[in-house]
Backbone as ProteinMPNN parsed JSONL, in Angstrom:
{"seq_chain_A": "MRRIDNMDDIAEGLAALAQADPRLARAIKLAGPVPLRRKPPGYAALTEIILSQMVSKASANALWRKLELAAGEISPAAVLALSDAQLRAAGLSRAKAETVRRVGEAVLGGALDLEHLCGLEGREAIERLTVIKGLGPWTAEVYLLFCAGHPDIFPAGDVALQSAAAHLMGLEVRPQTRVLADLAQDWSPWRGVAARLLWAYYAQAMGRDATPLAS", "coords_chain_A": {"N_chain_A": [[-114.273, -38.918, -190.906], [-112.382, -35.292, -189.879], [-113.86, -32.687, -191.449], [-112.742, -29.695, -193.478], [-115.05, -27.723, -193.696], [-116.582, -25.077, -193.413], [-115.393, -21.166, -192.331], [-115.144, -21.168, -189.525], [-114.016, -23.53, -188.693], [-111.808, -23.247, -190.55], [-110.782, -20.882, -189.418], [-109.938, -22.612, -186.703], [-107.886, -23.952, -187.374], [-105.827, -22.599, -188.169], [-105.326, -21.453, -185.311], [-104.47, -23.4, -184.091], [-102.221, -23.833, -185.802], [-100.843, -21.544, -185.641], [-99.665, -21.943, -182.738], [-97.929, -23.535, -183.746], [-96.109, -23.225, -185.006], [-94.207, -20.06, -184.981], [-93.019, -18.876, -187.709], [-95.827, -19.384, -189.223], [-97.327, -18.17, -187.442], [-96.939, -15.551, -187.987], [-97.732, -15.263, -190.626], [-100.106, -15.974, -190.758], [-100.105, -12.894, -189.323], [-100.086, -11.352, -191.651], [-100.929, -12.712, -193.839], [-103.617, -11.405, -194.219], [-107.267, -12.382, -194.776], [-108.268, -15.823, -194.725], [-109.451, -17.558, -197.245], [-112.207, -20.052, -197.627], [-113.325, -21.399, -199.777], [-114.735, -23.863, -200.537], [-115.713, -26.056, -202.848], [-118.007, -27.769, -204.675], [-118.276, -30.826, -205.339], [-117.097, -33.226, -208.175], [-117.352, -33.743, -211.634], [-117.574, -30.905, -213.169], [-115.448, -29.306, -211.278], [-112.91, -30.752, -211.239], [-112.65, -30.683, -213.695], [-112.084, -27.682, -214.029], [-109.579, -27.922, -211.911], [-107.84, -29.037, -213.477], [-107.434, -27.778, -216.43], [-105.771, -25.626, -214.82], [-103.91, -27.042, -214.428], [-100.555, -25.51, -214.738], [-100.429, -23.288, -216.04], [-101.166, -19.681, -215.778], [-103.268, -18.297, -213.276], [-105.432, -16.451, -214.18], [-105.01, -17.673, -217.071], [-106.412, -20.042, -216.649], [-108.791, -19.456, -215.86], [-109.71, -18.281, -218.346], [-109.424, -20.025, -219.715], [-111.419, -21.806, -218.918], [-114.045, -20.486, -219.249], [-113.722, -20.647, -222.296], [-114.534, -22.741, -223.241], [-116.772, -23.371, -220.856], [-117.985, -22.215, -222.967], [-118.237, -23.743, -225.483], [-119.19, -25.835, -224.887], [-121.407, -25.427, -223.568], [-122.305, -26.462, -221.092], [-120.156, -27.777, -218.39], [-119.966, -30.836, -217.962], [-119.764, -34.463, -217.885], [-121.115, -35.913, -220.607], [-121.636, -33.44, -222.443], [-118.634, -32.16, -222.829], [-117.58, -34.304, -223.861], [-119.13, -34.732, -225.968], [-117.833, -32.545, -227.847], [-115.739, -32.103, -230.365], [-112.472, -32.631, -231.879], [-111.421, -30.354, -232.721], [-113.168, -28.75, -231.466], [-112.603, -28.735, -229.173], [-109.721, -27.638, -229.038], [-110.085, -25.025, -230.65], [-110.974, -24.229, -228.038], [-108.922, -24.057, -226.838], [-108.015, -25.58, -225.621], [-105.075, -27.423, -224.537], [-103.265, -30.374, -226.236], [-103.233, -32.545, -224.748], [-105.054, -31.484, -222.486], [-106.979, -31.549, -223.241], [-107.161, -34.325, -224.195], [-107.0, -35.46, -221.15], [-109.609, -34.368, -219.866], [-111.466, -35.192, -221.683], [-110.763, -38.871, -220.955], [-111.579, -38.104, -217.785], [-113.983, -38.041, -218.043], [-114.937, -40.209, -219.874], [-114.753, -41.824, -217.547], [-116.341, -41.404, -215.61], [-118.912, -41.26, -216.749], [-118.721, -44.081, -217.537], [-119.214, -45.196, -215.327], [-116.266, -46.001, -213.616], [-115.391, -44.244, -212.563], [-116.502, -42.526, -209.184], [-116.617, -39.33, -208.609], [-117.952, -38.16, -205.973], [-117.546, -39.992, -204.254], [-115.439, -40.702, -203.4], [-114.636, -38.554, -202.423], [-115.036, -39.003, -199.889], [-113.354, -40.813, -198.962], [-110.241, -41.964, -197.211], [-107.147, -39.839, -197.479], [-104.771, -40.882, -198.929], [-105.797, -43.164, -200.664], [-107.537, -42.407, -201.729], [-106.096, -39.882, -203.336], [-104.545, -42.246, -205.019], [-106.491, -43.899, -206.715], [-107.555, -41.466, -208.471], [-104.883, -40.662, -209.698], [-104.982, -43.158, -210.748], [-105.758, -42.854, -213.736], [-104.778, -41.658, -216.432], [-102.774, -38.452, -216.673], [-103.524, -36.834, -214.635], [-102.146, -35.845, -212.274], [-100.511, -36.186, -209.241], [-100.747, -33.515, -208.061], [-103.087, -32.574, -209.039], [-104.608, -34.427, -208.185], [-104.728, -33.64, -205.134], [-105.412, -30.75, -205.068], [-108.134, -31.429, -205.555], [-108.949, -32.528, -203.557], [-108.535, -31.222, -201.688], [-110.069, -28.905, -201.967], [-113.257, -29.461, -202.99], [-113.518, -31.76, -201.019], [-112.564, -31.202, -198.972], [-110.455, -31.457, -197.12], [-108.374, -31.813, -194.394], [-105.556, -32.462, -194.175], [-104.452, -32.214, -196.088], [-101.354, -31.432, -198.522], [-100.74, -29.579, -200.946], [-97.592, -30.286, -202.0], [-96.088, -30.005, -204.175], [-97.18, -27.454, -205.721], [-96.175, -24.6, -207.438], [-96.921, -21.491, -206.205], [-97.499, -22.077, -203.413], [-94.492, -22.717, -202.845], [-93.412, -21.194, -203.349], [-94.074, -19.154, -201.813], [-93.349, -20.567, -199.273], [-90.566, -19.965, -199.516], [-90.291, -17.654, -199.505], [-91.76, -16.808, -196.507], [-89.88, -18.304, -195.327], [-87.341, -16.856, -195.37], [-85.798, -17.8, -197.534], [-83.256, -18.808, -200.252], [-84.253, -19.969, -202.336], [-86.396, -21.624, -204.375], [-88.224, -24.729, -201.896], [-87.933, -27.763, -203.132], [-90.008, -30.102, -204.887], [-90.438, -32.606, -202.876], [-88.839, -31.798, -200.117], [-90.333, -29.488, -199.177], [-93.038, -30.807, -198.629], [-91.602, -32.543, -196.598], [-91.54, -30.648, -194.689], [-94.027, -29.35, -194.446], [-94.892, -31.702, -193.047], [-94.812, -30.752, -190.055], [-96.788, -29.127, -189.861], [-99.449, -31.153, -189.561], [-101.978, -32.003, -188.018], [-103.125, -30.386, -189.986], [-102.332, -29.615, -192.681], [-103.846, -28.851, -194.884], [-105.43, -26.269, -194.012], [-102.784, -25.009, -193.773], [-102.225, -24.619, -196.094], [-103.765, -23.274, -197.279], [-103.423, -21.053, -196.626], [-100.923, -20.412, -196.804], [-101.511, -19.758, -199.447], [-102.856, -17.343, -199.042], [-100.989, -15.83, -198.321], [-99.164, -15.798, -200.237], [-100.927, -14.06, -201.975], [-100.337, -11.861, -200.942], [-98.24, -11.0, -200.147], [-96.513, -11.219, -203.578], [-98.143, -10.241, -204.398], [-100.596, -11.251, -206.111], [-103.599, -12.951, -206.8], [-102.999, -16.434, -206.201], [-104.426, -19.08, -206.042], [-105.431, -22.262, -206.768], [-108.66, -22.877, -207.621], [-111.376, -20.521, -208.666], [-113.204, -18.572, -206.696]], "CA_chain_A": [[-113.046, -38.008, -190.881], [-112.594, -34.063, -189.608], [-113.094, -31.525, -192.582], [-112.714, -27.996, -193.591], [-116.428, -26.935, -194.31], [-116.855, -23.428, -192.845], [-114.61, -20.384, -191.525], [-114.744, -21.547, -187.966], [-112.936, -24.909, -189.238], [-110.102, -22.155, -191.229], [-109.885, -20.433, -187.766], [-109.379, -23.35, -185.53], [-106.769, -24.859, -188.33], [-104.912, -21.146, -187.891], [-104.887, -21.32, -184.631], [-103.471, -24.731, -184.518], [-100.74, -23.393, -186.651], [-99.919, -20.19, -184.264], [-99.261, -22.384, -181.978], [-97.351, -25.411, -183.919], [-95.049, -22.944, -185.784], [-93.739, -19.283, -185.435], [-93.293, -18.566, -189.085], [-97.318, -19.415, -190.138], [-98.001, -16.842, -186.866], [-96.098, -13.824, -188.99], [-97.801, -15.569, -191.74], [-101.53, -15.229, -190.32], [-100.38, -11.696, -189.263], [-99.897, -10.472, -192.688], [-101.546, -13.208, -194.746], [-104.954, -11.525, -194.703], [-108.703, -13.561, -194.286], [-108.34, -17.187, -195.829], [-110.559, -17.878, -197.318], [-112.276, -21.173, -197.636], [-112.964, -21.754, -201.473], [-115.235, -24.894, -201.191], [-116.534, -26.637, -204.26], [-119.372, -29.075, -204.998], [-117.569, -32.448, -205.802], [-117.818, -33.375, -209.457], [-116.94, -33.742, -213.004], [-116.932, -29.906, -212.986], [-114.561, -29.078, -210.372], [-111.677, -31.331, -211.095], [-112.303, -29.863, -214.872], [-111.553, -26.556, -213.69], [-108.821, -28.408, -211.551], [-107.158, -29.576, -214.931], [-107.386, -26.285, -216.568], [-105.466, -24.905, -214.339], [-102.163, -27.128, -214.759], [-99.074, -25.612, -215.405], [-100.809, -22.195, -216.397], [-101.588, -19.007, -214.856], [-104.774, -18.25, -212.855], [-105.793, -15.862, -215.67], [-105.424, -18.136, -218.364], [-107.151, -21.37, -216.699], [-110.451, -19.102, -216.256], [-110.434, -17.823, -219.923], [-109.786, -22.037, -220.498], [-112.664, -22.489, -218.486], [-115.332, -19.524, -220.56], [-113.794, -20.952, -223.72], [-114.675, -24.103, -222.815], [-117.823, -23.656, -221.34], [-119.525, -21.876, -224.071], [-118.216, -24.228, -226.778], [-119.996, -27.541, -224.506], [-122.841, -25.598, -223.002], [-121.737, -26.614, -219.542], [-118.848, -28.663, -218.42], [-120.41, -31.995, -217.728], [-118.962, -35.168, -219.06], [-121.594, -36.108, -222.006], [-121.556, -31.763, -223.043], [-117.276, -32.069, -223.101], [-117.121, -35.605, -224.634], [-119.537, -34.539, -227.681], [-117.335, -31.65, -228.61], [-114.86, -32.489, -231.716], [-110.534, -32.319, -231.589], [-110.787, -28.634, -233.426], [-113.877, -27.717, -230.633], [-111.358, -28.324, -228.087], [-108.515, -26.85, -230.209], [-110.698, -23.435, -230.408], [-111.623, -23.331, -226.945], [-107.815, -23.674, -225.77], [-107.355, -27.349, -225.215], [-103.451, -28.168, -225.25], [-103.877, -31.982, -227.116], [-102.458, -33.411, -223.441], [-105.495, -31.314, -221.868], [-108.342, -32.532, -224.373], [-107.483, -35.942, -223.771], [-107.534, -35.79, -220.111], [-110.792, -33.645, -219.31], [-111.789, -36.433, -222.208], [-110.302, -39.838, -220.249], [-112.218, -38.667, -216.955], [-115.265, -37.955, -218.765], [-115.148, -41.124, -220.054], [-114.807, -43.109, -216.563], [-117.424, -40.963, -214.569], [-119.793, -42.105, -217.26], [-118.791, -45.911, -217.834], [-119.192, -45.784, -213.494], [-115.112, -46.436, -213.012], [-114.592, -42.928, -211.193], [-116.684, -41.786, -208.817], [-115.787, -37.891, -207.7], [-118.397, -37.958, -204.966], [-117.577, -40.605, -202.913], [-114.071, -40.183, -203.612], [-114.584, -37.075, -200.999], [-115.501, -39.596, -198.429], [-111.852, -41.988, -198.648], [-109.149, -41.051, -196.978], [-106.146, -38.925, -198.498], [-103.879, -41.494, -199.784], [-106.71, -44.205, -201.244], [-108.545, -41.199, -203.132], [-105.39, -40.173, -204.08], [-103.83, -43.294, -205.278], [-107.749, -43.797, -207.088], [-107.627, -40.623, -209.181], [-103.664, -40.883, -210.725], [-104.255, -44.152, -212.216], [-106.092, -41.598, -214.948], [-103.561, -40.198, -216.493], [-103.403, -37.122, -216.854], [-103.679, -36.785, -213.265], [-101.1, -35.755, -211.484], [-100.426, -35.98, -207.544], [-101.04, -32.217, -207.72], [-104.426, -32.275, -209.529], [-105.349, -35.137, -207.045], [-104.66, -33.045, -203.743], [-105.739, -29.774, -205.335], [-109.471, -31.719, -205.17], [-108.97, -33.487, -202.215], [-108.636, -30.061, -200.685], [-111.076, -28.056, -202.169], [-114.487, -30.131, -202.829], [-113.449, -32.64, -200.243], [-112.808, -30.207, -197.562], [-109.657, -32.692, -196.625], [-107.97, -31.28, -193.539], [-104.578, -32.808, -194.235], [-103.459, -32.233, -197.81], [-100.366, -30.564, -198.489], [-99.842, -30.084, -202.488], [-96.192, -29.433, -202.275], [-95.538, -29.628, -206.087], [-97.616, -26.151, -206.162], [-95.011, -23.325, -207.463], [-96.746, -20.662, -205.643], [-96.614, -23.019, -202.129], [-93.283, -23.061, -202.509], [-92.946, -19.36, -203.67], [-94.423, -18.342, -200.446], [-92.616, -20.608, -198.047], [-89.393, -19.891, -199.438], [-90.294, -16.041, -199.406], [-91.564, -16.364, -195.51], [-89.366, -18.212, -194.155], [-86.099, -16.722, -195.921], [-84.442, -19.243, -198.154], [-82.381, -18.161, -201.293], [-84.583, -20.244, -203.598], [-87.852, -22.551, -203.696], [-88.065, -25.213, -201.641], [-88.484, -28.757, -203.651], [-91.947, -30.971, -204.078], [-90.201, -33.182, -201.549], [-88.377, -30.675, -199.204], [-91.737, -28.703, -198.807], [-93.415, -31.489, -198.088], [-91.133, -32.616, -195.234], [-91.682, -29.09, -193.733], [-95.423, -29.485, -193.938], [-95.251, -32.489, -191.939], [-95.246, -29.957, -189.088], [-98.072, -29.054, -189.824], [-100.116, -31.891, -189.776], [-103.076, -32.391, -188.9], [-103.994, -28.896, -190.266], [-101.641, -29.219, -193.171], [-105.353, -28.274, -195.683], [-105.167, -25.078, -193.585], [-101.723, -24.248, -193.914], [-102.12, -24.306, -197.749], [-104.809, -22.092, -198.141], [-102.798, -20.118, -195.172], [-99.417, -19.81, -197.545], [-101.526, -18.524, -200.717], [-103.429, -16.159, -198.78], [-99.546, -15.065, -198.051], [-98.891, -15.658, -201.054], [-101.203, -13.104, -202.777], [-100.086, -10.478, -200.429], [-96.54, -10.906, -200.738], [-96.84, -11.279, -204.456], [-99.842, -9.413, -205.29], [-101.776, -12.171, -207.214], [-103.592, -14.876, -206.692], [-102.217, -17.805, -207.267], [-105.087, -20.051, -205.534], [-106.089, -22.915, -208.158], [-109.938, -22.374, -208.201], [-111.793, -19.35, -208.257], [-113.482, -17.891, -205.296]], "C_chain_A": [[-113.63, -36.549, -190.85], [-112.419, -33.428, -191.04], [-113.176, -30.018, -192.713], [-114.153, -27.591, -194.047], [-116.836, -25.67, -193.978], [-115.453, -22.414, -192.529], [-114.36, -20.854, -190.137], [-113.949, -22.493, -187.927], [-111.371, -24.006, -189.578], [-109.728, -21.914, -189.381], [-109.385, -21.157, -186.751], [-107.656, -24.08, -186.135], [-106.024, -23.398, -187.275], [-104.423, -21.072, -186.764], [-103.959, -22.501, -183.525], [-102.434, -24.256, -184.793], [-100.016, -22.787, -186.208], [-98.691, -20.987, -183.793], [-97.668, -23.379, -182.339], [-95.74, -24.227, -184.407], [-95.158, -21.196, -186.01], [-93.719, -18.522, -186.458], [-95.187, -18.639, -189.496], [-97.841, -18.415, -188.834], [-97.515, -16.091, -187.492], [-97.275, -14.295, -190.105], [-99.205, -14.958, -191.807], [-101.681, -13.887, -189.953], [-100.715, -10.775, -190.517], [-100.416, -11.099, -194.018], [-103.903, -12.181, -195.457], [-106.451, -12.241, -194.349], [-107.892, -14.351, -195.404], [-108.866, -17.726, -195.592], [-110.945, -19.717, -197.359], [-112.324, -21.865, -199.275], [-113.405, -23.448, -201.816], [-115.322, -24.572, -201.959], [-117.536, -27.62, -204.104], [-118.359, -29.719, -205.494], [-118.298, -32.606, -207.499], [-116.849, -33.25, -210.586], [-116.512, -31.843, -213.025], [-115.59, -28.999, -212.547], [-113.137, -29.592, -210.771], [-112.031, -30.755, -212.999], [-111.431, -28.667, -214.597], [-109.99, -26.817, -212.748], [-107.425, -28.529, -213.131], [-107.099, -28.795, -216.065], [-106.709, -25.728, -216.315], [-103.775, -25.313, -214.182], [-101.257, -26.285, -215.106], [-99.654, -24.067, -216.636], [-101.32, -20.906, -215.407], [-103.07, -18.746, -214.494], [-105.958, -17.372, -214.314], [-106.03, -16.76, -216.868], [-106.449, -19.796, -217.962], [-108.548, -20.384, -216.196], [-110.65, -18.468, -217.638], [-110.276, -18.965, -220.627], [-111.185, -22.212, -220.267], [-113.915, -21.981, -219.303], [-115.355, -20.409, -221.348], [-114.833, -22.207, -223.481], [-116.48, -24.917, -222.526], [-118.72, -23.469, -222.217], [-119.179, -22.915, -225.435], [-119.013, -25.383, -226.11], [-121.402, -27.047, -224.232], [-122.878, -25.715, -221.445], [-120.571, -27.648, -219.185], [-119.651, -29.452, -217.527], [-120.018, -32.787, -218.863], [-119.399, -35.278, -220.268], [-121.557, -34.594, -222.823], [-119.963, -31.935, -222.947], [-116.787, -33.074, -224.135], [-118.023, -35.606, -226.258], [-118.901, -33.827, -228.204], [-115.859, -33.023, -229.233], [-113.257, -31.787, -230.932], [-110.852, -30.889, -231.764], [-112.313, -28.152, -232.348], [-113.231, -27.156, -229.498], [-110.305, -27.406, -228.354], [-109.059, -25.409, -229.93], [-110.523, -23.114, -229.122], [-110.25, -23.788, -226.322], [-106.978, -24.893, -225.247], [-106.02, -27.341, -225.719], [-104.196, -29.802, -225.72], [-104.133, -32.8, -225.495], [-103.579, -32.502, -222.875], [-106.93, -32.143, -222.275], [-108.363, -33.629, -223.326], [-107.337, -36.5, -221.994], [-108.943, -35.663, -219.389], [-111.502, -34.964, -220.0], [-112.073, -37.805, -221.351], [-111.706, -39.468, -218.554], [-113.436, -38.402, -217.186], [-115.757, -39.304, -218.836], [-115.359, -41.939, -218.965], [-116.029, -42.519, -215.229], [-118.943, -41.261, -215.214], [-120.214, -43.463, -217.116], [-118.822, -46.266, -216.363], [-117.54, -46.13, -212.75], [-114.422, -45.496, -212.044], [-116.039, -42.376, -210.806], [-116.371, -40.746, -207.827], [-116.9, -37.736, -206.699], [-117.607, -38.908, -204.038], [-115.98, -40.678, -202.914], [-113.735, -38.961, -202.258], [-114.664, -37.608, -199.933], [-114.019, -40.558, -198.075], [-110.88, -41.04, -198.042], [-107.958, -40.701, -197.864], [-105.442, -40.173, -199.519], [-104.93, -42.371, -200.819], [-107.43, -43.434, -202.401], [-107.595, -40.759, -204.135], [-104.685, -40.67, -205.163], [-105.599, -43.248, -206.845], [-107.843, -42.723, -208.52], [-106.097, -40.511, -209.939], [-103.793, -42.09, -211.524], [-105.079, -43.521, -213.667], [-105.076, -41.049, -215.423], [-103.733, -39.391, -217.242], [-103.621, -35.978, -215.761], [-103.084, -37.272, -212.282], [-101.468, -35.49, -209.629], [-101.323, -34.455, -206.919], [-102.619, -32.003, -207.895], [-106.157, -32.984, -208.033], [-105.838, -33.587, -205.706], [-105.507, -32.136, -204.315], [-107.726, -30.206, -204.765], [-109.549, -31.775, -204.414], [-109.445, -32.228, -201.723], [-109.878, -28.821, -200.731], [-112.558, -28.712, -202.819], [-114.149, -31.688, -201.749], [-113.228, -31.952, -198.913], [-111.752, -31.114, -196.396], [-109.019, -31.941, -196.037], [-106.674, -31.449, -193.809], [-103.665, -32.858, -195.51], [-102.81, -31.44, -197.95], [-100.37, -30.5, -200.569], [-98.283, -29.276, -202.805], [-95.542, -29.538, -203.423], [-96.141, -28.304, -206.43], [-96.676, -25.152, -205.933], [-95.253, -22.266, -206.229], [-96.563, -20.951, -203.932], [-95.377, -23.308, -201.999], [-92.62, -21.789, -202.784], [-92.927, -19.156, -202.361], [-93.801, -19.169, -199.42], [-91.4, -20.119, -198.461], [-89.138, -18.397, -199.349], [-90.614, -15.571, -197.605], [-90.237, -16.955, -194.859], [-87.048, -17.946, -194.284], [-85.046, -17.333, -196.742], [-85.062, -18.313, -199.336], [-83.424, -19.119, -202.639], [-85.607, -21.114, -202.827], [-87.395, -24.22, -203.163], [-88.7, -26.541, -202.946], [-89.883, -29.324, -203.706], [-91.584, -31.803, -202.816], [-89.92, -32.518, -200.052], [-89.718, -29.736, -198.53], [-92.761, -29.566, -198.267], [-93.138, -32.067, -196.344], [-91.548, -31.539, -194.462], [-92.935, -29.128, -193.42], [-95.576, -30.983, -193.386], [-95.613, -31.8, -190.719], [-96.203, -29.864, -188.978], [-99.268, -29.687, -190.016], [-100.851, -32.085, -188.142], [-104.254, -30.88, -189.599], [-103.395, -28.544, -191.167], [-103.243, -28.038, -194.83], [-105.427, -26.801, -195.118], [-103.889, -24.68, -193.892], [-102.028, -23.772, -195.261], [-102.393, -23.46, -197.885], [-104.138, -20.591, -197.299], [-101.706, -19.408, -196.611], [-100.24, -19.512, -198.759], [-102.258, -17.951, -200.453], [-102.172, -15.176, -198.656], [-99.052, -14.646, -199.203], [-99.044, -14.101, -202.376], [-100.682, -11.906, -202.393], [-99.016, -10.365, -200.57], [-96.175, -10.704, -202.192], [-97.494, -10.694, -205.873], [-100.527, -9.508, -206.343], [-101.71, -13.592, -206.812], [-103.469, -15.923, -207.313], [-103.278, -19.22, -206.371], [-105.764, -21.054, -207.032], [-107.124, -22.883, -208.689], [-110.702, -21.112, -207.941], [-113.009, -19.269, -206.979], [-114.933, -18.948, -205.703]], "O_chain_A": [[-114.708, -36.238, -191.358], [-111.392, -33.482, -191.717], [-113.757, -29.314, -191.888], [-114.112, -26.958, -195.101], [-117.796, -25.329, -194.669], [-114.39, -23.033, -192.501], [-113.199, -20.864, -189.727], [-113.044, -22.417, -187.096], [-110.266, -24.103, -189.044], [-108.958, -22.404, -188.555], [-108.572, -20.694, -185.951], [-106.692, -24.511, -185.503], [-105.823, -23.327, -186.063], [-103.248, -20.712, -186.682], [-103.156, -22.375, -182.601], [-101.567, -24.237, -183.919], [-98.806, -23.002, -186.147], [-97.493, -20.944, -184.073], [-96.75, -23.747, -181.606], [-94.575, -24.508, -184.125], [-95.903, -20.77, -186.893], [-94.318, -17.45, -186.373], [-95.63, -17.691, -190.145], [-98.851, -17.778, -189.132], [-98.608, -15.551, -187.66], [-97.836, -13.271, -190.495], [-99.572, -13.98, -192.459], [-102.791, -13.36, -190.033], [-101.399, -9.752, -190.485], [-100.442, -10.472, -195.077], [-104.754, -12.299, -196.339], [-106.424, -12.692, -193.204], [-107.242, -13.991, -196.386], [-109.13, -18.359, -194.569], [-110.063, -20.549, -197.146], [-111.509, -22.644, -199.769], [-112.933, -24.168, -202.696], [-115.207, -23.406, -202.336], [-117.62, -28.218, -203.031], [-117.508, -29.094, -206.127], [-119.412, -32.297, -207.92], [-115.733, -32.739, -210.485], [-115.339, -31.485, -212.914], [-114.923, -28.243, -213.253], [-112.201, -28.809, -210.613], [-110.948, -30.312, -213.382], [-110.234, -28.641, -214.884], [-109.188, -25.892, -212.868], [-106.354, -27.969, -213.366], [-106.489, -29.421, -216.931], [-106.417, -24.911, -217.189], [-102.802, -24.59, -213.965], [-101.147, -26.407, -216.326], [-99.275, -23.948, -217.802], [-101.842, -21.175, -214.325], [-103.975, -18.951, -215.302], [-106.88, -17.766, -215.028], [-107.035, -16.668, -217.572], [-107.023, -20.477, -218.813], [-109.547, -21.095, -216.3], [-111.788, -18.161, -217.993], [-110.71, -19.154, -221.763], [-112.005, -22.632, -221.083], [-114.676, -22.738, -219.904], [-116.359, -21.099, -221.52], [-116.035, -22.129, -223.733], [-117.125, -25.837, -223.03], [-119.785, -24.052, -222.42], [-119.928, -22.806, -226.406], [-119.625, -26.022, -226.965], [-122.406, -27.723, -224.457], [-123.549, -24.958, -220.744], [-120.208, -28.348, -220.131], [-120.046, -28.982, -216.46], [-119.892, -32.489, -220.05], [-118.653, -34.952, -221.191], [-121.423, -34.735, -224.038], [-120.216, -30.848, -223.466], [-115.926, -32.888, -224.996], [-117.733, -36.203, -227.294], [-119.001, -34.029, -229.414], [-115.36, -34.074, -228.829], [-113.005, -30.983, -230.034], [-110.499, -30.166, -230.832], [-112.566, -26.96, -232.524], [-113.161, -26.037, -228.989], [-110.195, -26.368, -227.701], [-108.536, -24.695, -229.075], [-110.044, -22.025, -228.805], [-110.359, -23.948, -225.107], [-105.875, -25.085, -224.734], [-105.715, -27.278, -226.91], [-105.352, -30.185, -225.54], [-105.105, -33.509, -225.234], [-102.883, -32.386, -221.866], [-107.609, -33.016, -221.734], [-109.0, -33.868, -222.3], [-107.523, -37.665, -221.641], [-109.4, -36.478, -218.587], [-112.059, -35.779, -219.264], [-113.226, -38.054, -221.0], [-112.542, -40.319, -218.251], [-114.129, -38.615, -216.191], [-116.709, -39.699, -218.162], [-116.136, -42.871, -219.173], [-116.4, -43.135, -214.23], [-119.943, -41.454, -214.522], [-121.289, -43.969, -216.797], [-118.529, -47.412, -216.021], [-117.478, -46.462, -211.566], [-113.517, -45.625, -211.219], [-116.763, -41.87, -211.663], [-116.006, -40.925, -206.665], [-116.729, -36.558, -206.388], [-117.047, -38.429, -203.052], [-115.578, -40.699, -201.751], [-112.795, -38.754, -201.491], [-114.429, -36.962, -198.912], [-113.761, -40.909, -196.924], [-110.711, -39.834, -198.227], [-107.822, -41.279, -198.943], [-105.662, -40.251, -200.727], [-104.71, -42.09, -201.997], [-107.756, -43.753, -203.545], [-107.755, -40.939, -205.342], [-104.245, -39.978, -206.082], [-105.509, -42.485, -207.807], [-108.199, -43.23, -209.583], [-106.287, -40.166, -211.105], [-103.171, -42.313, -212.563], [-104.699, -44.038, -214.717], [-104.5, -40.074, -214.94], [-104.484, -39.334, -218.215], [-103.808, -34.767, -215.879], [-103.156, -38.313, -211.629], [-102.345, -34.853, -209.046], [-102.079, -34.273, -205.965], [-103.306, -31.39, -207.078], [-107.237, -32.689, -207.52], [-106.848, -32.898, -205.559], [-106.665, -32.536, -204.196], [-108.398, -29.573, -203.951], [-110.398, -31.006, -203.961], [-110.614, -32.092, -201.36], [-110.373, -28.124, -199.846], [-112.994, -27.708, -203.382], [-114.818, -32.681, -202.037], [-113.812, -32.294, -197.884], [-112.052, -31.392, -195.235], [-108.72, -30.989, -196.758], [-106.19, -30.32, -193.727], [-102.577, -33.368, -195.772], [-103.276, -30.353, -197.607], [-99.98, -31.439, -201.263], [-97.948, -28.278, -203.442], [-94.396, -29.112, -203.564], [-95.698, -27.842, -207.482], [-96.299, -24.762, -204.828], [-94.374, -22.028, -205.4], [-95.771, -20.317, -203.233], [-95.022, -24.101, -201.127], [-91.476, -21.46, -202.471], [-91.873, -18.986, -201.748], [-93.612, -18.492, -198.409], [-90.888, -19.635, -197.451], [-88.017, -17.924, -199.158], [-90.127, -14.539, -197.142], [-89.582, -16.318, -194.034], [-86.064, -18.445, -193.738], [-83.82, -17.344, -196.629], [-86.082, -17.659, -199.558], [-83.223, -18.842, -203.821], [-85.793, -21.351, -201.634], [-86.527, -24.878, -203.737], [-89.731, -26.319, -203.58], [-90.753, -29.129, -202.857], [-92.294, -31.74, -201.812], [-90.63, -32.694, -199.062], [-89.801, -29.457, -197.334], [-93.439, -29.066, -197.369], [-93.873, -32.078, -195.357], [-91.974, -31.84, -193.347], [-93.227, -28.976, -192.234], [-96.754, -31.339, -193.366], [-96.684, -32.135, -190.213], [-96.796, -30.418, -188.053], [-100.185, -29.068, -190.553], [-100.115, -32.304, -187.181], [-105.452, -30.597, -189.627], [-103.369, -27.317, -191.263], [-103.25, -26.919, -195.342], [-105.5, -25.998, -196.049], [-103.976, -23.612, -194.498], [-102.074, -22.567, -195.506], [-101.734, -22.605, -198.478], [-104.435, -19.409, -197.468], [-101.764, -18.31, -197.164], [-99.545, -18.753, -199.435], [-102.891, -17.596, -201.448], [-102.267, -13.964, -198.844], [-98.587, -13.523, -199.399], [-98.264, -13.481, -203.098], [-100.522, -10.973, -203.179], [-98.674, -9.42, -201.281], [-95.316, -9.823, -202.236], [-97.49, -10.643, -207.103], [-100.957, -8.706, -207.171], [-100.958, -14.546, -206.616], [-103.693, -16.304, -208.462], [-102.709, -20.289, -206.152], [-106.373, -20.614, -208.007], [-107.18, -22.856, -209.919], [-110.576, -20.669, -206.799], [-113.521, -20.308, -206.562], [-115.885, -19.016, -204.925]]}, "name": "protein", "num_of_chains": 1, "seq": "MRRIDNMDDIAEGLAALAQADPRLARAIKLAGPVPLRRKPPGYAALTEIILSQMVSKASANALWRKLELAAGEISPAAVLALSDAQLRAAGLSRAKAETVRRVGEAVLGGALDLEHLCGLEGREAIERLTVIKGLGPWTAEVYLLFCAGHPDIFPAGDVALQSAAAHLMGLEVRPQTRVLADLAQDWSPWRGVAARLLWAYYAQAMGRDATPLAS"}
């Protein structure tokens, strides 16, 4: 499987997207640099994505810092050693606390190999991740984008991507998940670069970075 591993891969994808869709060609001119944002695969990266679910980037970053301070490190063993009270004190909702625990237990028990997942095709990897309660398609897709460098994953349920697409295409309302997923089909096999482009475009158009993972 071809991966998005470096800025040359981003450049190649952007060139292909500009040819495929004039609207994306305009986004490329307006967005500025499109970051790679690759992260090492594993429990820490997936936990960061879980903390990013349904909250602002600033809130997610604050949760990460508090959890890291409470646990000493973001690892399955360290997080599982925390009590309910400690997880609440770190700011985690009950749902997020339960999810990071389930993932930690699956990793330590051998049921979930987060590094191995990165070598699988997208659909299979998403199915294996979303078996765990609390890990939905968005979380799985973001993990594959930034930890596996998957070239053709597009998290159509991401609100910032929906807003960026609406702004770029002059739509009156944000496209819903299925509508945006259908639109993104035209950007295959570079949907992973298209997602990065729209996040960069969103940052320029809206004045705030909403990419799920920190640089």
